[in-house]
C-alpha positions as CSV (number, residue, x, y, z in Angstrom):
1,M,0.0,0.0,0.0
2,T,1.3,3.5,-0.9
3,I,-0.3,6.5,0.7
4,A,0.0,10.2,0.0
5,F,1.6,12.1,2.8
6,Y,1.4,15.9,3.1
7,G,3.5,18.1,5.4
8,I,6.6,20.1,5.9
9,P,9.8,18.2,6.3
10,N,11.3,20.0,9.3
11,C,8.1,19.7,11.4
12,D,8.7,17.5,14.4
13,T,5.3,15.8,14.1
14,V,5.9,15.1,10.4
15,K,9.3,13.6,11.3
16,K,7.7,11.4,13.9
17,A,4.9,10.3,11.6
18,R,7.3,9.5,8.8
19,K,9.5,7.4,11.1
20,W,6.4,5.5,12.3
21,L,5.4,4.8,8.6
22,E,8.8,3.6,7.8
23,A,8.9,1.3,10.9
24,Q,5.6,-0.2,9.7
25,G,6.9,-0.7,6.2
26,I,4.2,1.5,4.7
27,D,5.3,3.2,1.5
28,Y,4.3,6.8,0.9
29,T,4.8,9.7,-1.5
30,F,5.7,12.9,0.3
31,H,4.3,16.3,-0.7
32,D,6.0,19.3,0.8
33,Y,3.5,22.1,0.9
34,K,6.2,24.7,1.5
35,K,7.9,23.8,-1.9
36,E,4.9,22.4,-3.8
37,G,2.1,24.6,-2.5
38,A,-1.4,23.6,-1.4
39,D,-4.0,22.8,-4.0
40,P,-7.3,24.5,-3.2
41,A,-9.4,21.6,-4.6
42,R,-7.5,19.1,-2.4
43,L,-8.0,21.4,0.6
44,E,-11.7,21.5,-0.1
45,R,-11.8,17.7,-0.2
46,W,-10.0,17.5,3.1
47,I,-12.4,20.0,4.7
48,A,-15.4,18.0,3.3
49,A,-13.9,14.9,4.9
50,A,-12.7,16.3,8.2
51,G,-14.0,19.8,8.7
52,W,-12.1,23.1,8.3
53,E,-11.7,23.3,12.1
54,K,-9.5,20.2,12.0
55,V,-7.6,20.9,8.8
56,L,-6.7,24.6,9.7
57,N,-4.1,24.8,12.3
58,R,-5.2,27.8,14.4
59,A,-2.7,27.1,17.2
60,G,0.4,27.7,15.1
61,T,2.5,30.8,14.9
62,T,1.7,31.5,11.3
63,F,-2.1,31.6,11.9
64,R,-1.7,33.7,15.1
65,K,0.4,36.3,13.1
66,L,-2.4,36.8,10.5
67,P,-4.3,40.1,10.5
68,E,-7.4,39.9,12.7
69,E,-9.7,40.5,9.7
70,D,-8.3,37.3,8.1
71,K,-9.1,35.3,11.3
72,A,-12.6,36.8,11.8
73,D,-15.7,35.0,10.5
74,L,-13.9,31.8,9.5
75,D,-15.7,29.3,7.4
76,G,-14.5,26.6,5.0
77,T,-14.1,29.0,2.0
78,K,-12.1,31.4,4.0
79,A,-10.0,28.6,5.6
80,V,-9.1,27.3,2.1
81,K,-7.9,30.8,1.0
82,I,-5.8,31.1,4.2
83,M,-4.2,27.7,3.8
84,E,-3.5,28.2,0.1
85,A,-1.8,31.5,0.8
86,N,-0.1,30.2,4.0
87,P,0.6,26.5,3.8
88,S,2.1,26.5,7.3
89,T,-1.5,27.0,8.6
90,I,-2.4,23.4,7.4
91,K,-2.5,20.9,10.2
92,R,0.4,18.5,9.8
93,P,0.6,15.9,8.6
94,V,-2.3,15.0,6.4
95,V,-2.4,11.5,4.9
96,E,-4.7,10.3,2.2
97,H,-5.2,6.5,2.2
98,K,-7.8,4.1,0.8
99,G,-10.1,4.6,3.7
100,G,-10.1,8.4,3.8
101,I,-7.7,10.9,5.4
102,L,-5.8,11.3,8.6
103,V,-5.1,14.8,10.0
104,G,-2.4,15.1,12.5
105,F,-0.4,12.2,14.0
106,K,-2.1,10.1,16.6
107,Q,-0.5,6.7,16.6
108,P,-3.5,4.7,17.7
109,E,-5.7,6.3,15.0
110,W,-3.0,5.7,12.4
111,E,-2.6,2.0,13.5
112,A,-6.4,1.5,13.2
113,A,-6.6,3.1,9.7
114,L,-3.3,1.9,8.2
115,S,-2.7,-1.6,9.6
């Protein structure tokens, strides 16, 4: 099984998740959203599957530094625009697999979905 793995290589959570995948022998293709950008259609699919509240990382420094008007009245459409313009605001990692998507790295959740 090969999965699609989205993140930023220097993120500690991404590093931990990649190490876990490698230990499980799970092949993946890595998409670096800092270098390759964030596709709005893909972001919309993730939001449809998991909700913008889960996909948009509002706890990170990048989001907190955004102007207040960007952070006000958030919805899925506005979240896509923010994440497309600022890929660091996407929760990391995101994995697309046969059964759906995983947002963030929680080992028990990954074991259940990918084993």
